[in-house]
C-alpha positions in Angstrom: 7.0 -37.6 -16.9 3.3 -38.5 -16.9 0.8 -36.4 -15.0 -1.8 -37.8 -13.9 -4.2 -35.3 -13.7 -6.8 -34.2 -10.9 -10.2 -32.7 -12.0 -11.1 -29.8 -9.6 -12.9 -31.8 -7.3 -10.7 -34.1 -6.6 -7.6 -31.5 -5.8 -10.2 -29.2 -3.6 -10.7 -32.7 -2.0 -7.4 -33.7 -1.5 -5.9 -29.8 -0.3 -8.9 -29.7 2.1 -7.5 -33.2 3.9 -4.2 -32.1 4.2 -5.4 -28.5 4.9 -4.4 -29.2 9.0 -0.8 -31.0 9.1 -0.6 -28.0 6.9 -1.2 -25.9 9.8 0.2 -27.7 12.3 3.5 -28.0 9.8 3.7 -23.7 10.0 2.7 -23.9 13.5 5.5 -25.2 14.8 7.9 -22.7 12.5 6.4 -19.3 13.8 6.5 -17.5 17.2 1.7 -17.9 17.4 -1.3 -19.4 16.2 -2.5 -16.0 14.6 0.5 -15.7 12.2 0.3 -19.5 11.7 -3.1 -19.1 10.5 -2.3 -16.5 8.5 0.5 -18.4 6.6 -1.5 -21.4 6.4 -4.2 -19.8 4.4 -1.4 -17.2 2.2 0.2 -20.5 1.0 -3.4 -22.6 0.3 -4.5 -18.9 -1.9 -0.4 -19.8 -3.2 -1.3 -23.6 -4.0 -4.7 -22.5 -5.5 -3.7 -19.9 -7.9 -0.5 -22.3 -8.9 -2.1 -25.5 -9.4 -1.7 -25.6 -13.1 1.7 -25.4 -12.4 1.8 -28.6 -10.4 4.1 -31.0 -12.4 3.3 -33.9 -11.1 -0.5 -35.1 -9.0 1.7 -38.0 -7.2 3.5 -35.6 -5.3 0.9 -32.8 -4.1 2.1 -33.2 -0.9 5.9 -32.1 -1.5 4.5 -29.0 -3.8 2.4 -28.0 -1.4 4.7 -28.6 1.8 7.7 -26.5 -0.7 5.3 -23.6 -1.3 4.6 -23.4 3.0 8.3 -23.4 3.1 9.0 -20.7 1.0 6.5 -19.2 2.9 7.9 -19.3 5.4 10.9 -18.1 4.4 9.3 -14.6 2.8 7.7 -14.3 6.2 11.3 -14.8 7.9 13.1 -11.9 6.0 9.8 -9.6 6.5 10.9 -10.0 9.8 14.2 -9.3 10.1 14.9 -6.5 12.3 16.6 -3.4 11.0 19.4 -1.5 12.0 18.8 0.9 14.3 19.7 4.6 12.9 22.0 7.0 14.1 20.2 9.6 16.0 21.5 12.0 13.4 19.6 10.3 11.0 16.9 9.0 12.5 15.1 12.1 13.4 14.6 15.4 11.4 14.4 18.6 13.3 11.0 19.5 14.2 10.8 22.9 13.8 13.2 22.0 9.8 9.9 19.6 9.1 7.2 22.1 10.6 8.6 24.9 8.8 8.6 23.1 5.3 5.3 21.8 5.9 4.3 25.6 6.1 6.0 26.3 2.9 4.4 23.6 0.9 0.9 24.6 2.6 1.5 28.2 1.2 2.8 27.0 -2.8 -0.1 25.2 -2.2 -2.7 28.2 -1.5 -1.0 30.0 -4.1 -1.5 27.5 -7.0 -4.8 26.6 -5.3 -6.2 30.0 -5.4 -4.6 30.1 -9.5 -7.4 27.0 -10.5 -10.5 27.0 -11.9 -13.4 27.4 -9.7 -14.7 24.4 -10.3 -11.6 22.7 -8.7 -10.7 25.5 -5.8 -13.5 25.0 -3.6 -14.0 21.5 -3.2 -9.9 20.3 -3.1 -9.7 23.6 -0.5 -12.4 22.2 1.8 -10.9 18.7 1.5 -7.1 19.2 1.5 -7.5 22.2 4.0 -10.2 22.0 5.6 -9.9 18.5 5.8 -14.1 17.8 5.6 -14.9 14.3 4.0 -16.0 14.3 0.8 -20.1 14.1 1.5 -20.1 17.3 3.2 -18.1 18.5 0.5 -20.4 17.8 -1.5 -23.7 18.7 0.7 -21.7 22.2 1.7 -21.5 23.0 -2.6 -24.7 21.6 -3.6 -22.9 19.0 -5.8 -23.4 15.7 -6.3 -20.9 13.2 -4.0 -19.9 11.8 -7.5 -19.3 15.5 -9.0 -17.7 16.3 -6.1 -15.2 13.1 -5.9 -13.7 13.4 -9.7 -13.2 17.4 -9.1 -11.0 16.9 -6.0 -9.0 14.3 -8.1 -8.4 16.3 -10.3 -8.0 19.6 -8.5 -5.0 17.5 -6.7 -3.3 16.3 -10.2 -3.0 20.0 -10.8 -1.7 20.9 -7.8 0.5 17.6 -7.8 1.3 19.2 -11.0 2.5 22.7 -10.6 4.1 21.3 -7.6 6.1 19.3 -9.2 6.4 21.4 -12.1 8.4 24.0 -9.3 9.6 21.8 -6.7 11.3 18.8 -6.3 10.2 16.7 -3.0 11.4 14.1 -0.8 9.0 11.6 0.9 9.2 9.4 3.8 7.5 5.8 4.3 4.2 8.3 5.2 3.8 9.7 2.7 5.1 13.3 4.6 7.3 15.9 2.7 10.5 15.2 4.8 12.6 17.9 1.8 12.7 19.7 -1.0 14.6 21.6 -3.5 13.7 24.6 -6.5 13.6 22.7 -10.2 13.8 27.0 -11.6 12.6 30.0 -9.9 9.0 30.3 -9.3 6.7 32.4 -7.5 6.9 29.0 -4.9 
């Protein structure tokens, strides 16, 4: 197969002329115009990123449609409704979750007290008091960069201590939903 190479400008022109037809093709297959616009942009991005793999420039339109169809398949796979969880599984009892979070915060406070002072106060202000890093910097008289570095390093230290002590389970949002002790520890 002989490939007729398109220059960058020719490729851009051909795809740009084809964009309206592509948008209509996708719009007929999705529920609303906003989704069609998003999928069209996603498809065009994939087209531009993979233009080096275009097998035959004479078949540009078919190649773009194939990318669009694959994109539509991915869209509908992501939308597939999930099965409802039984009530016994879908929600943790609120008092168990609250007790777990209280235990984690108590352990975190204990480990925080063991940290070097340079990290302890920035982490305490940011994590336990919920202050933005800029306010932590003002309160401690440090630069924002220094506070960011200390909070990041302090979080790493806390995470290591907590993970050395216990194994945690997290939900999709990153919240702790379960734990078990790895070894006897002060937590």
